[in-house]
C-alpha angles and dihedrals in degrees: 000000000000113000099197125088099238114106099177107106094206093050091046090052092048092051093046091050096051115124129194096269098036122115128217120191118197108194143153127256094275097063113110108238121187115241090239093060123102107242137185115199110206096172120130098168133341109310093000112146098023122217096255092054091051093047091048092052094045090049090064091062104026131056107195125207090218137013125202123185131188112254091239091055093046092052093051100044100040089204102103 
């Protein structure tokens, strides 16, 4: 049985498939994503789940080498 908290099968697969040089972008609905990019839409309604909830859940299963945050997000969360 899976020990992490993430129940979304596509997101679990993406995390399990991450290699050392792979990049994962977690963003809101307004972020421009190329059609060719693999995307996993977690949205239920506007702002649900919120970015902090998604990042918290992902951090239980993924230990990134680097973490970048938009300046606007960093100013509003005060955690980076």
